[in-house]
C-alpha positions as CSV (number, residue, x, y, z in Angstrom):
1,M,-64.8,-54.9,-23.1
2,A,-67.0,-58.0,-23.0
3,S,-66.2,-61.3,-24.6
4,Q,-68.1,-62.9,-27.5
5,I,-71.0,-64.7,-25.8
6,S,-71.7,-61.7,-23.7
7,H,-71.8,-59.4,-26.7
8,I,-74.3,-61.9,-28.4
9,V,-76.5,-62.0,-25.3
10,Y,-76.6,-58.3,-25.0
11,A,-77.3,-57.9,-28.7
12,D,-80.2,-60.4,-28.3
13,K,-81.6,-58.5,-25.3
14,Y,-81.4,-55.2,-27.3
15,L,-83.1,-56.7,-30.4
16,N,-85.9,-58.2,-28.3
17,K,-86.5,-54.9,-26.7
18,K,-86.2,-52.8,-29.9
19,N,-88.2,-55.3,-32.1
20,S,-87.2,-53.4,-35.3
21,S,-88.2,-54.8,-38.6
22,K,-85.4,-52.7,-40.2
23,I,-82.7,-54.8,-38.5
24,N,-81.6,-58.2,-39.8
25,R,-81.0,-60.0,-36.5
26,N,-78.4,-62.4,-37.8
27,N,-76.4,-59.8,-39.5
28,F,-76.6,-57.5,-36.4
29,I,-75.2,-60.3,-34.2
30,L,-72.6,-61.0,-36.9
31,G,-71.5,-57.4,-36.6
32,T,-71.6,-57.2,-32.9
33,V,-68.9,-59.9,-32.6
34,F,-66.8,-58.7,-35.6
35,P,-64.6,-56.0,-33.9
36,D,-62.7,-58.6,-31.8
37,I,-61.5,-60.3,-35.0
38,R,-58.4,-58.2,-34.4
39,R,-57.4,-60.8,-31.8
40,M,-56.9,-63.3,-34.6
41,A,-55.9,-61.2,-37.5
42,K,-52.2,-60.6,-37.8
43,G,-51.2,-56.9,-37.9
44,M,-54.6,-55.6,-36.9
45,S,-54.8,-53.3,-33.9
46,R,-57.7,-52.4,-31.6
47,R,-57.9,-49.0,-33.3
48,D,-58.6,-50.7,-36.6
49,T,-61.9,-52.1,-35.4
50,H,-62.8,-50.0,-32.4
51,S,-62.5,-46.5,-33.8
52,S,-64.9,-46.7,-36.7
53,F,-67.6,-44.3,-35.4
54,N,-67.3,-40.7,-34.3
55,V,-70.1,-41.0,-31.9
56,I,-70.9,-44.1,-29.9
57,N,-74.6,-44.4,-29.1
58,L,-77.7,-46.5,-30.1
59,N,-78.5,-44.4,-33.1
60,F,-78.2,-46.8,-36.1
61,N,-79.9,-44.6,-38.7
62,D,-78.4,-45.1,-42.2
63,L,-76.3,-48.1,-41.1
64,T,-76.5,-51.7,-42.4
65,S,-77.5,-54.3,-39.8
66,F,-73.9,-55.5,-39.7
67,K,-72.5,-52.0,-39.1
68,A,-75.3,-51.4,-36.5
69,G,-74.1,-54.5,-34.7
70,W,-70.5,-53.4,-34.9
71,K,-71.5,-50.0,-33.4
72,F,-73.5,-51.8,-30.7
73,H,-70.4,-53.7,-29.7
74,L,-68.5,-50.5,-29.0
75,Y,-71.5,-49.1,-27.1
76,C,-71.6,-52.2,-24.9
77,D,-67.8,-52.0,-24.2
78,I,-68.2,-48.5,-22.9
79,K,-71.4,-49.1,-20.9
80,R,-69.9,-52.3,-19.4
81,E,-66.9,-50.4,-18.1
82,E,-69.1,-47.8,-16.6
83,I,-71.0,-50.4,-14.6
84,L,-67.9,-52.3,-13.5
85,R,-66.2,-49.2,-12.3
86,K,-69.3,-48.1,-10.4
87,Y,-69.2,-51.3,-8.4
88,N,-65.3,-51.2,-8.0
89,F,-65.1,-54.5,-9.8
90,Y,-61.4,-54.0,-10.6
91,S,-60.5,-53.8,-7.0
92,L,-61.3,-57.5,-6.6
93,E,-58.4,-60.0,-6.9
94,G,-57.9,-61.5,-10.3
95,T,-60.2,-59.1,-12.2
96,T,-57.4,-57.3,-14.1
97,D,-55.2,-60.4,-14.7
98,F,-54.3,-61.1,-18.3
99,A,-55.9,-57.9,-19.6
100,C,-59.2,-58.9,-17.8
101,A,-59.6,-62.1,-19.9
102,P,-60.7,-64.3,-16.9
103,S,-63.5,-61.9,-15.9
104,K,-64.7,-61.8,-19.5
105,L,-64.8,-65.6,-19.8
106,L,-66.6,-65.9,-16.5
107,E,-69.2,-63.3,-17.7
108,D,-69.7,-65.5,-20.8
109,K,-70.3,-68.5,-18.6
110,I,-72.6,-66.7,-16.2
111,I,-75.0,-65.3,-18.9
112,Y,-74.8,-68.0,-21.5
113,E,-78.3,-69.3,-20.7
114,Q,-79.8,-65.8,-21.0
115,Y,-79.7,-66.0,-24.8
116,G,-83.3,-65.9,-25.8
117,N,-83.0,-67.9,-29.1
118,D,-81.5,-71.1,-30.3
119,W,-77.8,-71.3,-30.0
120,G,-77.7,-74.1,-32.6
121,E,-79.2,-71.8,-35.2
122,L,-76.6,-69.2,-34.5
123,V,-73.8,-71.8,-34.6
124,Y,-75.0,-72.8,-38.1
125,F,-75.1,-69.2,-39.2
126,F,-71.6,-68.5,-37.9
127,R,-70.4,-71.5,-39.9
128,N,-72.0,-70.0,-43.0
129,P,-71.8,-66.3,-42.4
130,S,-73.2,-63.7,-44.8
131,E,-70.7,-62.2,-47.2
132,I,-70.3,-58.6,-45.9
133,K,-68.5,-55.8,-47.7
134,L,-65.8,-54.8,-45.2
135,E,-64.3,-51.4,-45.0
136,I,-61.1,-52.6,-43.4
137,K,-58.3,-54.7,-44.9
138,I,-58.9,-58.2,-43.9
139,S,-59.1,-61.4,-46.0
140,Y,-62.3,-63.2,-46.5
141,D,-60.6,-66.4,-45.3
142,M,-59.8,-64.7,-41.9
143,Y,-63.4,-63.4,-41.8
144,K,-64.7,-67.0,-42.2
145,L,-62.2,-68.4,-39.8
146,W,-63.1,-66.0,-37.0
147,Y,-66.8,-67.0,-37.2
148,A,-65.9,-70.7,-37.4
149,V,-63.9,-70.4,-34.2
150,L,-66.8,-68.5,-32.6
151,A,-69.2,-71.2,-33.7
152,D,-67.3,-73.8,-31.8
153,Y,-67.0,-71.6,-28.7
154,I,-70.7,-70.7,-28.5
155,N,-71.9,-74.3,-29.2
156,R,-72.3,-75.0,-25.5
157,K,-72.1,-73.3,-22.2
158,P,-68.4,-72.4,-21.6
159,D,-66.3,-74.9,-19.7
160,E,-62.6,-75.3,-19.3
161,N,-62.3,-77.2,-22.5
162,S,-64.2,-74.8,-24.7
163,M,-62.5,-71.8,-23.1
164,Q,-59.1,-73.3,-23.8
165,A,-59.9,-74.2,-27.4
166,F,-61.1,-70.6,-27.9
167,L,-58.0,-69.0,-26.3
168,L,-55.7,-71.2,-28.3
169,N,-57.0,-69.5,-31.4
170,L,-56.0,-66.0,-30.1
171,P,-52.3,-65.6,-30.8
172,S,-51.6,-62.8,-28.2
173,I,-52.8,-64.9,-25.3
174,A,-52.7,-68.5,-26.5
175,D,-49.6,-69.3,-24.5
176,K,-51.3,-68.1,-21.4
177,A,-54.5,-70.2,-21.8
178,D,-53.9,-72.5,-18.9
179,D,-53.2,-69.6,-16.5
180,I,-56.2,-67.6,-17.7
181,I,-58.5,-70.6,-17.1
182,K,-57.1,-71.1,-13.6
183,V,-57.8,-67.5,-12.7
184,T,-61.2,-67.7,-14.2
185,G,-62.0,-70.7,-12.0
186,D,-60.7,-68.8,-8.9
187,L,-62.7,-65.7,-9.8
188,E,-65.9,-67.8,-10.1
189,K,-65.5,-68.6,-6.4
190,N,-65.7,-64.9,-5.6
191,Q,-69.4,-64.3,-5.1
192,K,-69.0,-60.6,-5.1
193,A,-67.4,-60.7,-8.6
194,V,-70.1,-63.0,-9.8
195,N,-72.9,-60.7,-8.5
196,I,-71.3,-57.7,-10.2
197,L,-71.1,-59.5,-13.6
198,K,-74.7,-60.5,-13.2
199,E,-75.5,-56.8,-12.5
200,V,-73.9,-55.9,-15.8
201,A,-76.2,-58.2,-17.7
202,Q,-79.2,-56.6,-16.0
203,K,-78.2,-53.0,-16.5
204,I,-76.2,-52.8,-19.8
205,I,-79.4,-52.5,-22.0
């Protein structure tokens, strides 16, 4: 599983490559970061947001732009794991600590500047997200809060402060934020780990 900035960058790469007039770019990106709302929403499990499609591929026929982005998130999660395991990424120290959170944050930091559009415009959109009809039980207030938190996180290239602010909004790991950030910093010094994460960005789409 990737973290939110990575999902956005991969969605942007896909949309630039696909160049489909049938897909609303903003709503696609809104959808591609939606599944991880489970990390904030009380009582919601991974199954609730990551088991919504029988087949995971890049066929988005008959899906709204939001649902297409949602499905794309799941596709990237699977493809990313395939690439990481091919390069034995998880054999490196620190890569599996805290459910792999440090490696995901590092990936966000590494590829932040690969986003091909204006982060500021996306920040504004996340602070004013489209009203989407959701097929799972979640309040609209939680929906808006999730994107507000993401707006703050993506507003600049990740650093210790922005990472910590993001982690503190995730109940399951908030109390481990300082330790996660420390491991992220240590992992960033491992050039092999950095190179593999860069490889993911090149090969995932």
